[in-house]
C-alpha positions in Angstrom: 1.3 126.9 -101.8 2.0 127.9 -98.2 5.4 127.4 -96.4 4.0 124.6 -94.2 2.8 122.5 -96.9 6.0 122.9 -99.0 7.9 121.9 -95.8 5.9 118.6 -95.7 6.5 118.0 -99.4 10.3 118.7 -99.1 10.6 116.5 -96.2 9.1 113.6 -98.1 11.4 113.9 -101.2 14.6 112.6 -99.6 13.1 110.0 -97.2 12.7 107.2 -99.7 16.4 107.5 -100.5 17.5 107.5 -97.0 15.4 104.5 -96.1 16.6 102.6 -99.2 20.2 103.2 -98.3 19.8 102.1 -94.7 17.6 99.2 -95.3 18.9 97.8 -98.8 22.2 99.4 -99.2 23.4 96.9 -101.8 20.2 96.7 -103.8 20.3 97.9 -107.6 18.0 100.7 -106.7 20.3 102.0 -103.9 23.4 101.7 -106.2 21.5 103.5 -109.0 20.4 106.4 -106.7 24.0 106.7 -105.3 25.1 107.3 -108.9 22.2 109.7 -109.8 22.2 113.4 -109.5 18.6 114.1 -110.2 17.3 114.1 -106.6 19.8 116.6 -105.7 18.9 118.8 -108.7 15.3 118.8 -107.6 16.2 119.8 -104.0 18.6 122.3 -105.3 16.1 123.7 -107.6 13.4 124.0 -104.8 16.1 125.6 -102.6 16.9 128.2 -105.4 13.1 128.9 -105.9 12.6 129.3 -102.3 15.6 131.8 -101.9 14.3 134.0 -104.8 10.9 133.9 -103.4 12.2 134.9 -99.9 14.4 137.6 -101.4 11.4 139.0 -103.3 9.3 139.2 -100.2 11.9 140.7 -97.7 15.0 141.6 -99.5 18.5 140.8 -98.4 20.4 142.6 -95.6 24.0 141.4 -96.3 24.9 142.7 -92.8 22.6 140.2 -91.3 25.1 137.4 -92.0 27.6 139.2 -89.6 26.1 138.3 -86.4 24.1 135.6 -84.8 21.2 138.0 -84.0 21.1 139.0 -87.7 21.0 135.4 -88.8 18.3 134.6 -86.4 16.4 137.6 -87.7 16.5 136.2 -91.2 15.2 132.9 -90.1 12.2 134.6 -88.5 10.7 134.4 -91.9 9.0 131.1 -92.7 10.1 131.3 -96.4 13.7 131.8 -95.3 13.6 129.0 -92.7 12.0 126.7 -95.3 14.8 127.5 -97.7 17.4 126.8 -95.0 15.7 123.5 -94.2 15.8 122.5 -97.9 19.5 123.5 -97.8 20.2 121.0 -95.0 18.1 118.2 -96.5 19.9 118.6 -99.9 23.5 118.8 -98.4 23.0 116.1 -95.9 21.6 113.7 -98.4 24.6 114.7 -100.8 27.1 113.9 -98.0 25.3 110.4 -97.6 25.6 109.9 -101.4 29.2 110.5 -101.2 29.4 108.0 -98.4 27.6 105.4 -100.4 29.9 105.9 -103.3 33.1 106.1 -101.2 32.3 102.8 -99.3 30.2 100.9 -101.8 30.8 97.6 -100.0 30.1 98.8 -96.5 26.5 97.5 -96.6 24.6 97.7 -93.5 27.7 98.7 -91.5 27.1 102.2 -92.9 23.4 102.4 -91.7 24.1 103.9 -88.3 26.4 106.5 -89.8 23.7 107.4 -92.4 21.0 107.6 -89.6 23.5 109.9 -87.7 24.0 112.0 -90.8 20.3 112.3 -91.5 19.6 113.5 -88.0 22.7 115.4 -87.1 24.5 116.1 -90.5 28.1 117.1 -89.7 28.3 114.6 -86.8 27.5 111.7 -89.2 30.3 113.1 -91.6 32.7 113.2 -88.7 31.9 109.7 -87.8 32.3 108.5 -91.2 35.5 110.1 -91.7 36.6 108.5 -88.3 35.8 105.0 -89.5 36.2 105.4 -93.3 39.0 103.1 -93.7 37.3 100.1 -92.0 34.1 100.9 -94.0 36.0 101.0 -97.4 37.4 97.4 -96.7 35.7 94.9 -98.8 33.0 93.1 -96.7 33.3 89.3 -97.3 30.3 88.5 -95.2 
């Protein structure tokens, strides 16, 4: 399978989880997925396979991590860029999982922060941390 096709498949894997958490955060399925680990195991396994494949194709220059130009050079490979993207998908979704479990009663109030986390990862985490105490409060509505 080529990297473009794998990119499309990898992008589809977490989308139902994101949508469920944003549109039906208190549903049984949303709560079940927030307690599960298998989606992250799948993404982590895909990432690991991609890294091994990329290393087999181009090797690893440990010095490349010491400069921005070196890192940019690594991401010139479609396989490395794909592995990096799967890394983002896995970790951003894992942060969202933590949020769902940390504020299980936040309901729809968490949706904008989840959207921010989906699109801008660490900015969503920062926003969650800023509003965490109000989101953890029991929602009586």
